[in-house]
C-alpha positions as CSV (number, residue, x, y, z in Angstrom):
1,M,-36.3,-1.5,18.3
2,S,-35.5,-0.8,21.9
3,A,-32.6,1.5,22.9
4,T,-30.8,-1.5,24.5
5,K,-31.0,-3.6,21.3
6,L,-29.9,-0.6,19.2
7,L,-26.8,-0.2,21.4
8,L,-26.0,-3.8,20.7
9,V,-26.7,-3.8,17.0
10,I,-24.7,-0.7,16.1
11,P,-21.3,-1.9,17.4
12,L,-22.0,-5.5,16.1
13,T,-22.8,-4.1,12.6
14,A,-19.7,-2.0,12.7
15,A,-17.6,-4.9,13.8
16,L,-18.9,-7.1,11.0
17,A,-18.3,-4.4,8.5
18,Y,-14.7,-4.0,9.7
19,I,-14.1,-7.7,9.5
20,S,-15.6,-7.9,6.0
21,L,-13.4,-5.0,4.9
22,V,-10.3,-6.6,6.4
23,G,-11.1,-9.9,4.7
24,L,-11.7,-8.2,1.3
25,T,-8.4,-6.4,1.6
26,Y,-6.6,-9.6,2.6
27,L,-8.0,-11.5,-0.4
28,S,-7.4,-8.7,-2.9
29,Q,-3.9,-7.5,-1.7
30,R,-2.0,-9.1,-4.6
31,A,-4.3,-7.5,-7.1
32,I,-3.6,-4.2,-5.4
33,L,0.2,-4.8,-5.2
34,Y,0.6,-6.1,-8.8
35,P,-1.9,-4.1,-10.9
36,G,0.2,-4.6,-14.0
37,A,-0.2,-8.4,-14.0
38,S,-1.9,-9.6,-17.2
39,T,-2.3,-12.6,-19.4
40,A,-1.5,-10.5,-22.5
41,P,0.9,-12.1,-24.9
42,P,4.4,-10.7,-25.5
43,P,4.7,-8.2,-28.4
44,E,5.2,-9.8,-31.8
45,H,7.8,-7.2,-32.6
46,A,10.1,-5.7,-30.0
47,T,9.6,-1.9,-29.4
48,W,13.3,-1.7,-28.6
49,G,16.2,-4.1,-28.5
50,E,15.1,-7.8,-29.0
51,N,12.6,-10.1,-27.4
52,V,14.2,-12.6,-25.0
53,Y,12.9,-15.4,-22.9
54,I,14.4,-16.4,-19.6
55,R,13.7,-19.6,-17.7
56,T,13.5,-19.4,-13.9
57,R,14.6,-22.2,-11.5
58,D,11.0,-22.9,-10.6
59,G,9.9,-23.5,-14.2
60,E,8.4,-20.1,-15.3
61,T,9.3,-18.2,-18.5
62,L,10.0,-14.5,-18.3
63,H,9.7,-12.2,-21.3
64,G,12.2,-9.4,-21.5
65,L,13.6,-6.8,-23.9
66,Y,17.4,-6.7,-24.3
67,S,19.7,-4.2,-25.9
68,Q,23.3,-5.5,-26.0
69,G,26.1,-3.1,-24.9
70,K,29.4,-2.7,-26.6
71,P,32.4,-4.9,-25.5
72,G,34.0,-3.7,-22.4
73,Q,31.0,-1.6,-21.4
74,P,28.6,-2.4,-18.5
75,S,25.0,-3.5,-18.8
76,V,22.0,-2.5,-16.7
77,L,19.4,-5.0,-15.4
78,F,16.2,-3.0,-14.9
79,F,13.3,-4.0,-12.6
80,L,10.2,-2.0,-13.2
81,G,7.4,-0.6,-11.1
82,N,4.3,-2.7,-10.4
83,A,2.1,-1.2,-13.1
84,D,4.8,-0.6,-15.8
85,R,5.7,-2.3,-19.1
86,V,9.1,-3.2,-20.5
87,S,8.0,-1.7,-23.8
88,N,8.0,1.8,-22.2
89,Y,11.7,2.1,-21.9
90,G,13.0,2.5,-25.5
91,F,14.1,6.0,-24.5
92,L,16.3,4.6,-21.7
93,A,17.7,1.9,-24.0
94,R,18.7,4.4,-26.6
95,A,20.2,6.8,-24.1
96,L,22.3,4.0,-22.6
97,A,23.2,2.6,-26.0
98,A,24.6,6.0,-27.1
99,R,27.3,5.4,-24.4
100,G,27.7,1.7,-25.3
101,I,25.8,0.5,-22.2
102,G,23.4,-2.5,-22.5
103,L,19.9,-2.8,-21.0
104,L,17.8,-5.8,-20.0
105,A,14.3,-5.1,-18.7
106,I,12.1,-8.0,-17.6
107,S,8.4,-8.6,-17.3
108,Y,7.8,-10.2,-14.0
109,R,6.0,-13.6,-13.8
110,G,2.3,-13.1,-14.4
111,Y,3.0,-9.9,-16.3
112,P,2.5,-9.6,-20.1
113,G,4.5,-12.2,-22.0
114,S,5.6,-14.1,-18.8
115,T,4.1,-17.2,-17.3
116,G,3.1,-17.7,-13.6
117,T,1.5,-15.6,-10.9
118,P,3.2,-12.7,-9.1
119,S,4.3,-13.0,-5.5
120,E,7.3,-11.7,-3.5
121,D,9.1,-15.1,-3.6
122,G,8.3,-15.3,-7.3
123,L,9.6,-11.8,-8.2
124,L,12.8,-12.4,-6.2
125,T,13.3,-15.6,-8.1
126,D,12.8,-13.7,-11.3
127,G,15.4,-11.2,-10.4
128,I,18.0,-13.9,-9.8
129,A,17.1,-15.7,-13.1
130,A,17.4,-12.4,-15.0
131,F,20.8,-11.6,-13.5
132,D,22.2,-15.1,-14.3
133,W,20.9,-14.9,-17.9
134,L,22.5,-11.5,-18.4
135,S,25.8,-12.5,-16.9
136,T,26.2,-15.1,-19.6
137,R,25.9,-12.4,-22.2
138,A,27.3,-9.3,-20.6
139,G,30.0,-10.7,-18.3
140,D,30.6,-9.3,-14.8
141,E,29.8,-5.7,-15.4
142,I,26.2,-5.6,-14.4
143,A,24.5,-2.8,-12.6
144,V,21.1,-3.4,-11.0
145,L,18.4,-0.7,-11.4
146,G,15.1,-1.0,-9.5
147,Q,12.2,1.5,-9.5
148,S,9.4,1.5,-7.0
149,L,8.4,-2.2,-6.5
150,G,11.4,-3.1,-8.5
151,S,13.7,-1.6,-5.9
152,G,12.7,-4.5,-3.6
153,V,13.7,-6.9,-6.4
154,A,16.9,-5.0,-7.0
155,V,18.0,-5.0,-3.4
156,N,17.6,-8.8,-3.1
157,T,19.3,-9.5,-6.4
158,A,22.3,-7.3,-5.6
159,G,22.6,-9.1,-2.2
160,E,22.6,-12.5,-3.9
161,R,24.6,-11.8,-7.1
162,P,27.8,-9.8,-7.8
163,A,26.3,-6.6,-9.3
164,F,29.0,-3.9,-9.4
165,A,26.5,-1.1,-8.6
166,V,23.0,-0.6,-7.4
167,I,20.5,2.2,-8.4
168,L,17.3,2.5,-6.5
169,V,14.6,4.9,-7.8
170,S,11.6,5.7,-5.6
171,A,12.7,2.9,-3.2
172,F,10.8,1.9,-0.1
173,Q,11.9,0.7,3.3
174,S,9.5,-2.2,2.9
175,V,6.1,-2.8,1.4
176,L,5.0,-3.7,5.0
177,S,5.8,-0.2,6.3
178,L,4.1,1.4,3.3
179,A,1.0,-0.7,3.9
180,Q,1.0,0.3,7.5
181,T,1.1,4.0,6.4
182,H,-1.7,3.7,3.9
183,Y,-3.9,1.3,5.9
184,P,-3.3,2.4,9.5
185,F,-6.5,0.9,10.9
186,F,-5.8,-2.6,9.6
187,P,-3.6,-5.3,11.4
188,V,-1.2,-5.2,8.3
189,A,1.6,-7.1,9.9
190,L,-0.7,-10.1,10.4
191,L,-2.3,-9.9,7.0
192,I,0.4,-9.1,4.5
193,K,1.6,-11.8,2.2
194,D,4.5,-9.9,0.4
195,P,6.2,-7.6,2.8
196,F,9.3,-7.0,0.6
197,R,11.6,-6.2,3.6
198,S,14.4,-4.3,1.8
199,D,15.3,-2.8,5.2
200,L,16.4,-6.3,6.3
201,R,18.2,-7.1,3.1
202,I,20.1,-4.0,2.3
203,A,22.9,-4.6,4.8
204,K,24.3,-7.2,2.4
205,L,24.9,-4.6,-0.3
206,S,28.6,-3.5,-0.3
207,Q,28.4,-2.1,-3.8
208,P,28.2,1.6,-4.6
209,K,24.6,2.7,-4.3
210,L,22.7,5.6,-5.8
211,F,19.3,6.5,-4.5
212,I,17.0,8.8,-6.5
213,H,13.6,10.0,-5.1
214,G,11.1,12.7,-5.9
215,R,10.3,15.1,-3.0
216,R,6.6,15.2,-4.1
217,D,6.2,11.5,-4.2
218,T,2.9,10.6,-2.5
219,I,2.9,6.9,-3.4
220,I,6.2,6.0,-1.8
221,P,7.0,9.0,0.4
222,L,10.5,10.4,0.4
223,S,10.6,9.5,4.1
224,S,10.5,5.8,3.2
225,G,13.3,6.1,0.7
226,E,15.4,8.1,3.2
227,A,14.8,5.5,5.9
228,L,16.3,2.8,3.5
229,Y,19.1,5.1,2.5
230,H,20.1,5.8,6.1
231,I,20.5,2.1,7.0
232,A,22.3,1.2,3.8
233,P,26.0,0.7,4.1
234,E,28.5,2.9,2.4
235,P,29.3,3.8,-0.3
236,K,26.1,5.6,-1.2
237,Q,24.6,8.8,-2.3
238,M,21.0,10.1,-2.5
239,L,19.6,12.6,-5.0
240,V,16.3,14.2,-4.3
241,Y,14.5,15.9,-7.2
242,D,12.4,18.7,-5.7
243,G,10.0,19.2,-8.5
244,S,9.2,15.5,-9.1
245,G,6.7,13.0,-7.7
246,H,6.4,9.2,-8.3
247,N,5.6,9.0,-12.0
248,D,7.4,11.9,-13.5
249,L,11.1,11.2,-12.6
250,W,12.3,10.1,-15.9
251,E,13.9,13.0,-17.7
252,V,17.2,13.9,-19.2
253,R,18.6,14.9,-15.8
254,M,18.0,11.5,-14.2
255,I,19.4,9.6,-17.2
256,D,22.5,11.8,-17.1
257,D,22.9,11.2,-13.4
258,I,22.6,7.4,-13.9
259,V,25.1,7.4,-16.7
260,R,27.6,9.5,-14.7
261,F,27.2,7.1,-11.8
262,L,27.8,4.1,-14.0
263,E,30.9,5.7,-15.6
264,S,32.4,7.0,-12.4
265,P,36.1,6.2,-11.8
266,K,36.7,2.9,-9.9
267,R,32.9,2.5,-9.7
268,G,32.8,4.8,-6.6
269,V,29.9,7.1,-5.8
270,P,30.3,10.4,-7.7
271,R,29.3,13.6,-6.0
272,L,26.3,14.3,-8.3
273,S,24.5,17.5,-8.0
274,P,20.9,17.3,-6.6
């Protein structure tokens, strides 16, 4: 092959490889964003609380686990991370139940026990359906707790429904901004299907807000959580756990911080110690 042809072939091959990689990423992005999606059936026996089934306004059925709180005590609506399972949170249900606080954790559409296919619009619809279901059983005292991907669902839900408090664990400014960070050579803004723009939604949240983040988080960097915190309206507080990353936040300290926040006088933001 002549030098002239080689000079043409190399950039053309590189361009085709780049286009192929962009196309593959575009087609597989939901598999990347929702790795926990599965057609597995719901557990026959609940690992904690009771199995519940919630109908969404667009006809899907969500599986959840529910531990009812004591009369006069609040309940927590928990939105999990993208690869998590509701069955993993018996420890949280028991810790909250010791204080009389209820817990509902839902399996998003397309996740084990739930029908449908995950998408941003779908998950946001799931959040509203879960809140409405819980409000018929727990009354008005519902706090919304979202971790990682669930923080995006929590922000939207609290903006559309009267949650009395919001807890955001490992929250992101948006999935769009995270994707731009992790895939800097792709035209992410043109390709992304589910941007989860919490940065555009959080202005609606007038409730007390508690942000919790691990300083060593490499999946959702602390800078992303801090960016969302800074644009969130008062009242708010942020706790940064120096020794924690993304998947090792749940410990006695964090549960205690959450319980103190939920039990704080007049539902304000307590000055918790980082």
